[in-house]
N, C-alpha and C positions, 0 to 999 in steps of 0.2 A: 503493498501499500504506499504509495505516495503522500508528501508529507505536505502539508497545504501551506507551507512556505515560512521562511526564515521570521518575519513580520511578527506570525502568529506564536511562535517560539519565543522571542522577546515577549510581547505580553505574556504570554503562561508563565514566564518566567519571572514577570513583575507580580505574580500572584503570591498570595499568602495561604494554603489551603489548612494550618493546623497542623500541629504536631502529629495527633494520632492519624489524622488521612497523608500526610508523608511517610506513614510507615508504608504504604504503597508504591512510592514515588508519585513525579508528576503524571496528569494523565497523559496518554498519546495526543497527539495534535489532531484538530480534525482531520478528517480526509479529505484529499482531493477531490471527491467527489461532489461535495457541499461547495458549491461554487458560490466565491461571493458574487454580489449583484446590486446594481446602484440602489440608492436609498429612496426615501420617498418621503409623504406626507401624510398622518391619517390623524383625522380629529386634530390638525393644526399642531401635532409633534412630530416630529422627525421620528423618522426610522432607519435601523442601521441594519445594513445586510454584511457587514465584513468583518470578518472574523478579527483582523489585526486590530480591531476600534474597540472591542466588546469593552474595553476599560480593566483596572487593575481590579481583581476578584480577592476580598478579605472575608472567609467564611466563617461562620461561629463554629468550634470545636466538638463535635459530638460527646466526643470522650473526657472532658473535665466537667464537672458540675459546677455549678454558680458561686460555690467555697471553695472551688480551686484543687478537690478533689479528682484523682485520676479514677477511671471509669474502667473496669478492668476485668470484670466478669458480667456474665447475665444478669447475675441478682444484683449487683451494682446497679446496671441498666434499669431494670426494672423496678428497683427500689427507690433509687434514685435520680438517675438521668432522665426517665422518660416521663415521669410525673410533672418535672421540670418544663421540659419542652412542650409538653401537652400543654400546659397552662399559658408559655409563652405564644403558641400558634392562637389559643382560645385570647388571648391580652393585645396580639400584635397584627391576627391575619382573619380568623373567621366569626370573632366573635364569642359571645356565653349564647350555648342553643337554645333556643323558644321557650321547653320545657321546664329548661334548666334556670332559666332566669326571671319565667313566671311563678305567680302563687300558685295560679289553676293547675293542679295537677290534674292531666287527663283520664281519664276510663279507654278501654279501646275494646272495641267488638270487631271479630270477624264471620261475617256472615257469607256461606256459599250459596250461589243461585245455581250451580252443580257443579257437579265432582264424579271425577273418574269417567267422562262422558267417551267413547271411540271416538277418534278423530285422525286428519290426516292420512287418510288412506290406509285406516288400519296400523301406522304405525306412533301412534300416541294415544294417553289419556287425557282428556282436557277437563280442565278445572277454571270455574270463574268466582270470583269473590270479590268483597268488598273490606276494605280495612277502614273503621271508621273510630276516628279520633276525636272524644265529648269534653266537654268540662261546662261551666257555669255560663263561659261568655257564646258557647254553640258548638256546633259538631264538622267535623269534616272528613271526605269519603275519598280513599284513593281504592282505585279496581285494579284488579291482579289478574291477570291473565297467565294459566300455568298448564304448562304441557309435561307430562313424566312418558318414558319408553311405556310403548305397551307392554314389551316382553318383561319388564322389570318382575323381578320375582322379592327385592325385597328394596327396601329405600332409597330411592336414587340419591344421588348428590346431584347438585343444581346449582345452575347457573343463572343467579338474580340481574337480569338485563334492563338498565333506565333510559329510554330513549326519548327522543324528540317528537316523537310522532306519536298518535292516538293507537292503543293496540289492535282496533280495528282493519288498518292499513300497515300493518307491520308483520301479519302471517296470513297468508294464503290460505284462509278456511272459511266457512261460512258459517254462522252462529254464533261470533264474537259479538257479543255487547258493546253498542256503540256509544261512545262518549264524545265531550267537546272536543275539538281542535282550538288553537288560536290564529289567529293572524294579524298582524300591525297591531296587537294589543287588542282584537275583538274576539270572542268566539265564534266558532263554523262550525257547520256539523263536521264528526270526525272522519266521517269517508270522503270528504273533501279536503283534508290536510294534505300539506306536502311530505311526501315519502321520504325521510330522512336514514339514513346505515342501516336500511333493513338487516336484519342478521340472517344466518343460514338456520334454522331453527332446525330443521331436519338431519344438519349434519351432527348434532350436539346428541339429537335422540338417537342416530343410529351406533352414537359411540356409549351409550348410556349416561348419556344427561339428560336430567331437568332443566327447562328455560322456563323463567317465571320472566314476564314482563310487565314494566309499569311505564307509565305516561309522565315525564316529571311534571309537565303543567298541571298534572291532576295533584301534586303535591304544592308546585305551587305558581302561578302563571310567571314567565320570563322578562316581564317587564317591569321598568321603576312605578311602583305604585300595586305591582300583583300581592304585595302581601296581605293588602284588603282582602284578597279575594280566596287565598291559600291556607295551608295549614297554620300560619301565625294568627290567621284571625281568633283562633281560640282560645288565644292567651290573651288576647287587649291589642288596643288598632297600636299600630305602627306610624310613627311619625317619620316617611322615608327621608325628608330633608335635617331632621333634626335628632338623629339616632346618635345613642352614647359613641362614644369611642370603641367600647367594646361589646355595642352590640351588633347581633347575628344579622347576618344578609339571606339572599337567596341561597346560595350554596351550602351553609350550614343548617337551612332549613328542608333542602332537597336531602341533604343528608341525614337529617333527624328522621323526616318520612323513609328514608331507604331501611333504616333501621328497626322501625315500626314494621315493615313490611317482612323484613326479615326474621323478627321475633316470631311473626305470627305463622309464615311459613311453617318454621322451625319447628308448629306443632303437628303438622298436617304428616298424617300416619306413610305417604305416600315419598315423604323428603326425608333428606339424611340431615337434621338439623343441624348437624356437627362440621357437614361439607357444603357450606351455601358460599358459593363466588360472588361476586359482586365485577360486572363489567359496564362502563363508561366511556364514552365519545366525547373528545371537544372539552366544552365547560360540564360537560358531566364525566369525562374524566377525569378532572376538579375532583368534582362532588365525590367520584367512588373512592379517588385517593383521601381525602378527610371523612367520610363516612367508614373507610376500611379503619383507619386509624382510630377514629374516636371509640368505635364499636370492634373490640377485637374478636368479637365472637362471627364476624366476618371471616370463613376460614381461607379467603385469596383475595385479591384484586389484580383487574385487568384494565388499565389505563390508557386507552389511544389518543394521541395527539391533543396530551392534557395543557401541553404548553404553560405561558406563561399563568401565576395561581395555581399550576398541577407541579408536572414534575420537572421543569425547564428551571434553569437557576434566574431568580430576580435579578442578581448582581451585575448579569452580563448583560450589558448591552445590544443587544441583540433580538432583531425581529418585536416580538408584545414586548412591551413592558407594564409597571405598576399604573406607572400614568397613562396609557393606553387605555388598561383593564378601568380603571378607576373614572377616564372621561368618557367612554362609551357605556359601560356599566356599572356604574359609582351604588347600585344596590345588590352586589354581588358579595362581596366580603364587607368587612367591619371599617367604620372610617378611618380608625387607627391603623389599617390596609391601606388605605387611600393616601393617607396622610404621607407614606412614603416614598410617594411617585419622584419628587425631586431628587431624593438621594437613598436608592432602595439599600444601597451596603450600611444605611443607618439602621436597617432593620434588624433585632436580635434574630429573625426567623429566615427558613429560607426553602428551599424543594427538596433538597438532602437532609433535611429535618424532619418531614412529612412523610417521605421514602422509609426513614430509619425507624419510625413511628410504629410502621408495620412489624417490623420483625420480631420474631422468626417466622412471621407467615410469606407464604411464598405471593411474591409481587412480579407483574408483569406488566413493564413498561415498552408500548411502540409508538412510533413515530415516523414520518413523512418523511424521504429523502429530499422530494421538493419543498415540505413544508416551512420554508425559512422562518414564516409567520410563528410558526411554536417552538422555532428552535432548536433542531435534533441535536446538534451535539448538545446545548447546554443538558439537555435531559437525559445524552449519555453520561455527563461530568455530575449531575447531581445523582444519580444513581450508584456510580463509582462513589462519589465520597460517601455515600451511606453506607458500602459495602462494610467499614470496620466496625459497626455493629451487629451486623450481620454474624460476621467472623465468632464474636462473642458466643454464641450460641452454637459454633460449629457449620454454619451455613456457609453457602458459598455466593459472593455477590457479582460484581462485574468488574472486570481488570481490564482487557483490552475490547477492543471497538469491532463487532462482527461483520462477515461480510454484510454485504446487501440482502436482504429477505432470508436472513440464518437468524436464529435468534438462542442468546447465550442457553444454557443445560445446567440451570442450575435453582437456586432459590429466589434471590432478587433476579430478574431478568430483563436481559432489555434486546429490542428488536428496532433495524430501522428497513423500512421496505421501502420498495422501489417505486414510491408512489407520491401524493402529496397529502393532504388535511383529511382526516377520517380514515375508516375502515379499508382495507385494498384486502383482495379473493384471498392472497398468499396468508394473514393474517390469520385464518380459520384453523387453518390443518397446526398452526405455530402453537397456539392459542390450547386446540386440545391435549396435544403433544403436553404442552405445557400441565394442564390440568392433569393429564395420565400420571404424568408424575407426583402430583401433588396433592391429589383427590383421588386416588388408585379407584376410579371407576370400574364397576363390574362389566367385564365383557370388552375389555378395552386394548 
C-alpha cells in the first residue's frame, strides 16, 4: 500500500496520541486511494478534504483516570475509567437521557397484533407489536416488525435494525402495518415514504438470525421541534432553543427508544435476549454506537458511515465537523457538544472514547472509501485508538488498515467498502461473518 504523502506523515508526527495509545505506535498513514479533494463550503462553513490539513490531534488518554491512575486491568477499566468516561460523554456530548432527567418514570407495555405468522414464502415467522411507554404526561408508541427463521428450533439471535423508512416499505411482504412517514417535517402515509438503505432481511434469516425493524422517526421525528411529537413528550415539554447544556437531543432519545425495544424483544420466547445486536446507518450509526455504549445488554453493534459524532474523530478537521452538525442539526446532540464547534480539541471526549465504552463486546465499524464527508480514515484511527481497551479484556482490535472490502476478523472490527455513504452490497456477507464469529448462530 502506497503512503498518502510526506505531508501527512508530518501532520501525524505532530499528533499526541497519549502514552497508552503509543504502546501501539503511530497509526499507518491514510492509504493512497483516499484521494485529497478540493474543499467546499457547507452551511457557511469550510470543509477540508486534504489529509495534510487535518491539524494537530491531541486525544484524551483512555487508560489514565481523572486522578492520574494508570488503568492496567479490565477490572480497573470497568470499576474506574468506564464510569468516568460515560459521565463525560453524558455531560459533554449526548446529554442526560430523557427518562433519567425526568421525575416521571415510564411504565412499559408491549402488545402484539400478531405473533409467529408464516411469511416471506415460508422462510420466516412474522410478528408485529407495539412498545408503549406511558407517564402521567401521556404515552408514546413504537411499532416493531420482527422476523425469525421459520426453521429455528430454539430462540434465535437477533439483529435490531433502526431504519430511516417506515417498516411497510423496508420489506417486500404483504400484511405489514402501515405507520406514518415524514417528509419535510410533515406526516405522510408510510407507503409513500422514500426507501432508504433497505436491508437484505432474507440473507440474515437464511443464516439463522432474526431481524427486528424499527422506524427511527417513530421514536422521535428528525427535525427541530420533533421532541414535541416523540418519546420526549411524555417526560414534559422541551424548549429546543433553550435546552440546558447537558440536556439530551434526538440522538440520545433515539438511543433510549432502542433500549426500550431491546428490553421488550428480549422477553419474546422466539428471541435469545442475550444475543441482540444493533445495526444503524449514518446518523442512526451514531445512535447505535451510543445506544450500545450506554446499554451493555446489547450484545454487539454494527455502525455504517456514522461519521462525525459517531466513529470519526472530531479532532480531525476533515469532512463533517462538530460545527457542521451544530449548524445543520443543532437538536441532535446536547448544547454543550455544539459549543465545541469552534475548537473540537477543547472537548474532553471524542469518538475513540465511545468505541472503547463498548468493550469487550464486538463492534463493527464500516465506512465508504468515497465517503469523505464521514472521514473514513478518521473512523479507522478512532477504532485503533480504542484498541488498547479491548486488549485489557484479551480481545483483539484494529491495527493496520485492511484492503478495500475486507473486514478485520476480530472483536473490534473495521471495514472500508469501495462505495460511498451508506450500506453497500458487500457489507452484508461481512456483517454476517462478524455475527457468526460473535453471536454463534445455529446453522451458520
